[in-house]
N, C-alpha and C positions, 0 to 999 in steps of 0.2 A: 520421789523417784518414779512412782507409777505414772504420775502426770507427765513427766518428761518422756517416759517410754511411750505413752499414748500419743504425745505430740510427735515423737520421732516416727511413729507409724503412719501419720497423716501424709497423704500424697502432696498436699499443697505446701506443707512445711518442708518436706524433702526437696520438692522442686525449687522452692525459694532458697533453701540452703545450697542447692547446686548452683543456682545463678550467683549467689553471693560468693561461693567458693571460686567460681570461674572469674568473677570480677576481681576478687582479692588476689588470686594467683597471677592474673594478668598484670595488675598494678604492681605487685611485688617484683615480677620479672622486669617490667618496664623501668621501675624505680631503680633496681639494681644495675640495669644496663646504663641508665642515665648517670648514676653516681660513678660507675666505673669509667664511663666515657669522659665525664667532666674531670674526674681526678687524674686520668691519664693525660688529658689535654693540658691541665694546669701544670702537671709534672714536666711535660715536654716544653712548655713555655719557660718554666724556671731553668731547665737545662739549656735551652736556647739562649736565655739571657746570660747565664754563667759562661757558656761557651763563647758568646760574642765578646764579652768584656775580657775574658781570659785571652782571646786571640789578639785583642788590641794591646794588652799588657805585654804579652810575649813578643809582639812585633816591636814595641818600643825597647824591650830588653835586648833583642837581637841587634837593634840598630845602635843603641847608645849605652848599653851595659846595665849593671846592677843599680847604680846610683839613679839612673833615669827611671828604672822600675820603681824604686822607693819613692821618688818624687811624684810619679803618676798616681801611686796608691794614696799618698798624703792628700793630693789634690782632690781625689774622689771622696775621701773621708771628710775633708773640710767643706767641700761644695754641697754635700747632702748628708749631714751627720745622722739624720733619723731614718729615712727610708732609702736604704742603699744595700749593696752587696757587702759581704763580709770577706776580709782579706787576712791571710796568714802567710808570713815569709819566714821560713825556717833556715837558720844557718847550719853549717856542717856540724856544729857542736850540739844541735838539737834545740837551740833556743829560738823561740817564736816571738815575732814582733807584730805590731798592729792589733788586730782583734783577738781577745781571749776566747779561744774556741777549743772544746774538747773533741779531739779527732783521733783517728787511727793512723798509725805511722806506715802508710802505704799510698801508692798512687792510684788514680782512677776515682770513680764515683763512690761516695759513701754517705751515710747519715751521720750527722754531727750535732753538737749542741753548743750554744753560747754559754757564757758564765751564768746568765740569768735563766737558763733552762729552755730557751727557745730552740726549736728544731731547725736544722739547716740541711740543705741539699748541697754537698761539698764535693768539689773536684780538685784533686791534687796532681801536680806534674813536677817532674824533676828538672832542675836547672843545672848549669855548669858549676863546677867547683864544689859540689856537695850541697848546694842550696835546693830548696823545694818551695814552690808557690802553690797555695790553696786559695780558691775563690768559691764562696758559698752564697746561696740565696735563702732567705728566710721562708720557711714553709708555712708560717702562721697565717698570712692572708689567704693562701690557697686552702688551708684547713678550715678557716672560718667560713670561706665561701662554700666549701663542701658541706660543712655542718648546717649552714643556713639552707642549702639546697636539700639536705636530708630532712630537715624540719618541714620544709615546704612540701616535699614529696610525701612525708608521713601524713601531713594534713590532707593532701589530695587523696592519699590512700584511704583514710577514714571516711572522707566525703564520698569517694567513689564506692566504698563498701556500703555506706548508708544508701546511696543511690541504687546500688546493685540489689540490696535487700528490699528496698521499696519497689524497684522495678520488677524484681523476681516475684514479690508478693502480688503485685498487680497482674503480672502475666500469668502466674500460676493460678490465681483466683479466677481470672477470666477464662483460662483454659479449663480448670476443674469445674467451674460453674456449668459449662456446657456438658462436661462429663456427668456431673451430678444430675443435670436435667435428663440426660439419656437414662441414667440409672433409675430415677424416680418413675419415668414413663415405663421402663422395662419392668420394674417392680409392680406398678399398677396393672400392667398387661398380665403379669403372672398371677396376680391376686384377684383381679376383677374381671376383665373381659378382653378377649382377643380383638375386639372391634376398635380399641384405642390405637392411636398412631402417634408417632413422634413428629412434632411440628418441625417444619423445615423453614428456616429464615431466608432472608435475601442473600446471605453470603453463600457463594458457591465454592465452599472450601471442602476439606476432607471430612469435617463433621457433617456437612449437608449431604455429601455423597454416602457417608455411613448411614445417616438417618434414612435416606431414600432406599438404600439396600435393605435395611432392617424392615422398613414399611412394606417393601415388595415381598420379603420373606413372610411377614405377618399376614399379608393378603393371601399368600399361597397356603399358609397353615390354616387360616380361618376358613378358606374355601374347602380344604380337605376335611377339616373337622366338621364343617357343616354337611358335607357329603356323607361322611361316615354316620353322623347323627341321623341324617335323613334316611339313610338306608336302614338303620336299625329301627327307626320309627315306622317306616313303610312296612318292614317285615312284621313288626308287632301288630300294626293296624290291619294288614291283609290277612294275618293268621287268626285274628280274633273272631272273624265271622265264621269261617269253617269250623273252628274249635267250638264256637257257641252252638252251631248246628249239631256237631258231634255230641255235645253235652245233652241237648234236647233228645237226641235219639237214645242216649244211654238212659235218660230219665224215663222215656217211654218203654224202653226194654225192661227197666226195673218194675214197671207196673204190670208186666206180663207174669204169668205163673212160670217161674224158672226153678231149676234144681238149685239146691243150696250152694253148691260150688260155683255155679254161674252167677248167682246173686252176689256172692262174696266178691267175685272178680269184677262185677259191674260196679259195686260200691268202691272198690280199690281204684278202678279206672276213673270214676267220678272224682275221687279225692285227688288223684294225680292231675286230672284235667283242671280242677279248680286251682291247683298250685300254678299250673302253666298260665291259666288266664290271669291269675293274680300277678305273675311276673310281667306279662304283656301290659297289664293295666299300669303297673308301676313304671314300666319303661315309657309308656305314653305320657303319664303324668310328669315324669322327669323331663322328657323332651319338651312338653308344654311349658313347664316352669323355666327351664334354661333358655328356651328360645325367646321368651318374653312376648309371645304373640297374644296371650290373654292379658287383658288389663287388670291391674290390681285394684280391688275395691277397698281402699284403706278407710279405716274408721278407728276412733278411739275405743279400745276394748278394756273393760274392767277385768283384770286377770283373775282375781279371786273367785268370782262366780264361775268363770270358765273352768278353772282347775277343780272346783268342787263338783261340777258336772262330770268331768272326766274321772274324778275319784269315785263317785257313785257308780259310774258305768263300769269301771275296771275292778271294783272291790270283789264282785263274785268271781271274776276270772283269777285274781291272785289268790283268793281263798281256796279255789279248786286246786291250785298248784301248791298249796301249803305255804304261800308267801304272804308278806304283809306290805301294805301300801299306806304310807303316812304323808299327810299334806302339811306343808310348812309355808305360811304366808304371814310374816311378822307385821305387815302394814298394808293398807290399800295400795295397789299397784295398777297402773294402766299402761297400755302400749298401743302405738299406732301401727296397725297391720291389717291385712286381709284376713277376716275371720276364718274363712274356709281353709286357707293355707296354714294359718296358725294352728288350727285344730289338727290338721294333717301332720304338722311338725311335732306337736306334743304326743299325738297318738303313736307316731313312729318311734319316738324316744321311749315311751312307755312299753310298747311291744318289744322293742329291742332289749330293754332291761328284763322284761318278763321272760322272753324266749331264751336268753343266754345266762340265766341264773337258775339254780336248783331250788328244791323245797326248803323252806325255812329262811329264805333270803329276804332281808328287809329292803324295801324299795321306797325312796322318798321323792316326792314331787313338790317343787316349791318355786317361789319368785320373790324378789326383793329389789329395792332401788339402790343403786350405787352411783352417787353423783348424778350426772345427766344420763346415765344408762339404766335400762331396765333389764334385769337378768332373770331368765327362766331356766330352770335346771331340773335334771332327773339324775338321781344317784342311786347306786345299788351296792351291795356288799358281795358281789359275785367275783369271778376270777379276774375281771378287769381286762385291759388291753395293754400289752407291753409298750413302753414309751416310744421305741423306734417304729412301731406299727401305727401309732395314732394319726400320723399325717396321711396314711394311705387308706385307712378304713372308710374315708368319705368318698373314695373313688368308686365309680360304678363297678359292681361285680367283684370287688375285692373282699376276700374273706380270710379270717385267720385259720379256718379249717381248710387246709390245702387239699385234703381229700374230698371236700364238699359232701361229707356223709351226714352232716346235721342239717335240719330244715333251714330254709332261707335262701335268698338269691344274692345277698350283698348289695341291696339297693336301699335299705332303710336309712342308713346314715347319709347316703348320697342324696336322697330326697330332702333330708333335714338340712344338709349343707346348701342345696340348691335354693330351698325356700328362704334360708337365712340370707344368702347372697342377694336374692331378689329384693329383700327388704333392707339391704344395706347393713345387715347385722353380721356379727362374727360368731363363730362356733369354736369352743375350746373343750378339749378332752383332757381330763386330769385324773390323778390318782385320788380315790375316795378313802383309802386306808382302812379297810381293803375295798376293792371294787373299782368302779368307774363312775366318774361324775361328768356329765355332759352339760355344758352351760352355753346358752345362746344369749348374746348381749345385743340389745336393741338400743341404738343411740337416739336420744330425744331430739327431734328436729327443732330448729330455730324458726322464728316467725318469718325471717327473711330468706330462708333457704329455698323457697319455691317448691315446685313439685318434687317429691322424693323419688320418683321413678319415671323414666321417660315414657312408660307405657300406661301411666295412670290416666284413667278416663275422667277423673274429677278430683277436686281438691279434698284434702283430709277433712273429715267431719269431726268437729270438736264437740264434746258434750256441753250441753247448756248449763 
C-alpha cells in the first residue's frame, strides 16, 4: 500500500494515468456511439425489410383476397426455407398458421420469439373479417454482427488504452525530464553557487523561455549579492586601518602615567577594540573564502598529528575554563585540503564549543573514515542548538542569543561552512545527547576527477 501511495504521488505516474484515462474515456464514448449507431441502422433495415414485404402481401390481399395471401406466403416459405422472414396468419378464432411464433395479441411493432427461441422483430396488422397478419424478421444476424463489432471495439479499446499508457508514459517522462533538469539545477544553485545557470537547448519553447527568465533572475541576484558582499568587505577593510591606528594610540596612552580610573577605561577600550578588529578580520576572511579569489593550496594532510597539535594548544585553555578536551582518532586518517583553511575550520569549531559551554563540560575532537568520506568532528555536552535553528546558524551574523548579550559575532560557523563548501565538503549539525556534534565530511577525490576546485593553482600533492 505504501508503494502504491508513493507511485500515486509521482507526477509522471499521474500524468500518464491522465493520458490513459483520456484515451480510455474517448474510446469508450466512441465505441458506445458506434454500437448504438450500428444497432439502430440494423434495426431500421429489418423494419424496412418487414414493411416492404408486408406491403406486397397486403397489396395482393386487397386485389385477390385471403386465398391469394395464403398462396403468396407459401411461395415465400418454399422458395427460401432457411433465410427468410417469418409469417403468422391468425383467423378470427385465434388459430395461427404458418410459422410457430410466440407473440402478443396486438397490432404494431413488437418483440417476439420463434419456437426454437430466436428473437424476432414482428409487425402485426388487422385484416378484414377478424383476420390478422404478422410478418417478422430474425434479429439473430444483426445481433451477431453487433456482438462481433463489440468484440472488435473492445480489442481496439485495449489496444488504444495500451497505446495511451505508452504514449502518456513517453510524453510525461519527456516533459518531467526537463522539469527534473530544472529542479536539479535549482537545487545545485541553492546548495552550491549562484554562478550556475540553467542550460538552454535549441528548442525555443516554454521551457527555454522559463530557463532564460530564471537565468536573468539569477544574474540579477548574483550581482546584488556580490554588491552587498563587496560593500561589507570594503567597510571592513576601510575601517581596519583607522581602528588599528586608534589601538596604537590607546597602547601609547597606556604607557603614560594615568590615574587608575583612566587606565581601567583604556584597558576596556582596548578589549572592545580588539573584538571589533576580530569581527572585521573574520568578515574579510569570510569574503576571501566565499569569493574564491585566493587559490587553494591542497595537499594530503595526516589528520592525526594535526589534531594532536590542536589538542596540545587548547588543553591549557579548556583547563582554565574547567572543561575537558578528549581526542578520538581510531585509525590513521588523511584528507586532501588547504592546511591553513583546515586549521581555521577546526579552530573555529573548537572555540565555538569552548565559548558556548560552561565549566565541567566535556569536549571531544575526532576524525574517522566512513567509506570514501573522511569525517572530522567536534562534539560537546553543552546546551546544543535546537533542530529548527541548525540550518540558520551557519548564516553570517545569525545568533541564538537574540539580545546579543553574550560574546561573539555569529561568524564562527559561517566560516566553517564557507571553508567546507570551498573544499566540496558537507557540514552536519546533530544532537550529541546532550549537546551538539558538528561533523564536516570530505569526499575522497577519484583519480579521474581532475582539479577539485576551479581556483586551484596546482594539482593535489599525494604523499610518497
